[in-house]
C-alpha positions in Angstrom: -17.5 -0.6 -14.4 -15.1 -2.8 -12.4 -11.4 -2.0 -12.5 -10.3 -5.2 -10.7 -11.3 -8.7 -11.5 -11.1 -12.1 -9.7 -10.6 -15.3 -11.7 -10.8 -18.6 -9.7 -8.7 -21.5 -10.9 -9.6 -24.1 -8.4 -8.2 -23.0 -5.1 -5.9 -20.5 -6.8 -7.3 -17.0 -7.4 -6.0 -14.4 -9.9 -6.6 -10.8 -9.1 -6.1 -8.6 -12.2 -5.9 -4.8 -12.3 -8.1 -3.8 -15.2 -8.1 0.0 -15.6 -7.1 0.7 -19.2 -4.8 1.9 -20.6 -2.1 1.5 -18.0 -3.8 0.1 -14.9 -2.9 3.3 -13.0 -4.0 3.5 -9.4 -6.8 5.8 -8.3 -9.4 5.6 -5.5 -11.4 3.1 -7.3 -8.5 0.7 -7.9 -7.4 1.0 -4.3 -10.8 0.3 -3.0 -11.6 -2.6 -5.3 -8.2 -4.2 -5.0 -8.3 -4.1 -1.2 -11.7 -5.7 -1.2 -10.5 -8.4 -3.6 -7.4 -9.3 -1.5 -9.5 -9.3 1.7 -12.1 -11.5 0.1 -9.4 -14.0 -0.9 -7.8 -13.9 2.6 -11.2 -14.5 4.2 -12.2 -17.3 1.8 -11.8 -20.9 2.8 -11.7 -21.9 -0.9 -8.7 -19.6 -1.8 -5.4 -21.2 -0.8 -3.1 -19.2 -3.1 -3.2 -15.8 -4.9 -1.7 -14.3 -8.0 -1.6 -10.6 -8.7 -1.3 -9.4 -12.3 -2.5 -6.7 -14.8 -4.5 -6.7 -18.0 -2.9 -5.7 -21.3 0.7 -4.4 -21.6 0.9 -3.0 -18.1 1.2 -4.7 -14.8 0.6 -1.3 -13.2 1.9 2.2 -14.0 1.6 3.4 -10.4 -0.4 6.3 -9.0 -2.5 8.1 -11.6 -0.5 11.3 -11.7 -3.2 12.9 -13.9 -6.1 12.3 -11.7 -4.8 12.1 -8.1 -3.1 15.5 -7.9 -6.5 17.0 -8.7 -8.2 15.3 -5.8 -9.7 17.3 -2.9 -7.9 17.2 0.5 -10.5 14.7 1.7 -9.9 12.5 -1.4 -6.2 12.7 -1.0 -6.6 11.5 2.6 -8.7 8.6 1.5 -6.2 7.8 -1.2 -3.2 7.7 1.1 -5.1 5.7 3.7 -6.4 3.4 1.0 -2.9 2.8 -0.5 -1.6 1.9 3.0 -4.4 -0.6 3.6 -4.0 -2.2 0.2 -0.3 -2.8 0.6 -0.8 -4.1 4.1 -3.5 -6.5 2.9 -1.2 -7.9 0.2 1.9 -8.1 2.4 0.0 -9.7 5.3 -2.1 -12.1 3.3 -2.0 -15.5 5.0 -1.8 -17.5 1.8 1.1 -17.6 -0.7 1.0 -14.7 -3.1 2.9 -14.4 -6.4 3.1 -11.3 -8.7 2.8 -12.2 -12.3 4.4 -9.1 -13.9 3.0 -9.0 -17.4 4.4 -5.6 -18.4 5.5 -2.2 -17.2 5.6 -2.0 -13.4 6.4 1.5 -12.2 6.2 3.3 -8.9 3.4 2.1 -6.7 2.8 -0.7 -9.3 6.2 -2.2 -8.5 5.5 -1.8 -4.8 2.4 -4.0 -5.2 4.6 -6.7 -6.8 7.2 -6.3 -4.0 4.5 -6.9 -1.5 3.9 -10.4 -2.9 5.9 -13.4 -1.7 7.2 -14.3 -5.1 7.6 -12.3 -8.3 7.7 -13.8 -11.8 8.1 -11.6 -14.9 7.2 -12.2 -18.5 9.9 -11.9 -21.1 9.7 -8.7 -23.0 10.8 -5.2 -23.6 9.2 -3.2 -20.8 10.3 -1.3 -17.7 10.2 -1.8 -13.9 11.3 0.8 -11.4 10.5 2.8 -8.3 10.2 6.1 -10.2 8.4 8.2 -7.5 11.2 10.8 -7.3 11.0 11.4 -11.1 7.2 11.4 -11.1 7.0 13.9 -8.2 5.1 11.4 -5.9 6.4 10.6 -2.5 5.9 7.2 -0.9 3.0 6.6 1.5 4.2 5.1 4.7 3.2 1.4 4.2 4.6 1.2 0.7 7.9 2.6 1.9 8.0 -0.1 4.7 7.7 -2.7 1.9 10.5 -1.1 -0.1 12.8 -1.0 2.8 12.0 -4.6 3.9 12.1 -6.2 0.4 15.1 -4.5 -1.3 18.8 -4.5 -0.3 20.3 -1.1 0.6 22.1 -0.8 -2.8 18.8 -1.2 -4.6 17.2 1.4 -2.5 20.0 3.8 -3.0 20.4 3.3 -6.8 16.8 2.6 -7.9 14.8 4.7 -5.5 17.0 7.8 -5.2 18.0 7.5 -8.8 14.4 6.9 -9.9 15.8 4.4 -12.4 13.8 1.9 -14.4 15.2 -1.3 -15.9 14.2 -4.0 -18.3 13.5 -7.5 -16.9 16.6 -8.7 -18.6 18.8 -6.2 -16.7 21.1 -7.5 -14.0 19.4 -5.0 -11.6 16.0 -6.6 -12.3 17.1 -9.4 -10.0 16.4 -7.0 -7.1 12.8 -7.1 -8.1 12.0 -10.4 -9.7 12.8 -14.1 -9.0 12.8 -15.3 -12.6 11.5 -14.7 -16.1 9.2 -16.9 -18.1 7.5 -16.7 -21.5 4.5 -14.4 -21.7 2.3 -17.3 -22.7 3.2 -19.3 -19.6 3.2 -16.5 -17.1 -0.1 -17.0 -15.3 0.3 -20.8 -15.3 3.8 -20.5 -13.8 2.7 -18.0 -11.2 -0.2 -20.2 -10.2 2.0 -23.2 -10.0 4.6 -21.5 -7.8 1.9 -20.1 -5.5 0.2 -23.5 -5.3 3.5 -25.3 -4.6 4.1 -23.1 -1.5 0.8 -24.3 -0.1 2.3 -27.7 0.5 4.7 -26.3 3.1 2.9 -27.0 6.4 4.3 -24.1 8.3 4.2 -21.5 5.5 1.6 -19.2 7.0 3.2 -19.3 10.4 6.7 -18.7 9.2 5.5 -15.9 6.9 3.7 -14.3 9.9 6.9 -14.5 12.0 9.1 -13.1 9.2 6.9 -10.1 8.5 5.6 -9.4 12.0 7.7 -6.3 12.8 6.9 -4.6 9.4 3.2 -5.5 9.7 3.1 -4.1 13.3 4.5 -0.8 12.0 1.9 -0.8 9.2 -0.9 -1.5 11.6 0.2 1.4 13.8 0.3 3.8 10.9 -3.2 2.7 9.7 -4.8 2.7 13.1 -3.5 6.1 14.1 -4.0 7.5 10.5 -0.4 8.7 11.0 1.2 9.1 7.6 3.4 12.2 7.0 1.9 12.5 3.5 -1.4 13.6 5.1 0.3 17.0 5.5 1.1 17.3 1.8 1.7 14.7 -0.8 2.4 16.3 -4.2 
């Protein structure tokens, strides 16, 4: 049973995490999501990409019930897979927009931060980098995204404090660009991603902007050099 789906709307593709009940990340999600993003990046028919979740959750982060019970080999695959997934999203050549439809916690919010734009649905749900509270340290590539995409105050308060906030909170501005109605979320996200395709130098400027971070990610992945490989949980 697939835990990630692709919906094509013309040249805009929607990748949806679909692992009920909370779209938590395990080995299957990491593998399928990475394949989906890579497929989009390699396709001549895909010019913009939206990442979202099914149901009331965007993504609840790492599956803290399943993953701690993985074998050492499985944990190694999980860490390497998480690094490759985040790198694939962050380095995707086309415009990418996260359509945050509900709770986005831990690694789930990292996936949103890896997108070029982030639009959130109105509602009473939580967003946060709650790894410290959940007992889950950051793999190396997700940590690079957090450092690159958030201001120092956000890292200090939200990461070290393991806080979560509602989309209406003033601190939510660290994570999202704007809020829209739940009914219009996907249409708005697709429209924003599509609008960016009209900028002729978008891909080149994006590559320039992210080159230092992507180079560090590539080194981590190529050398399989993540400190978490010596003990994650």
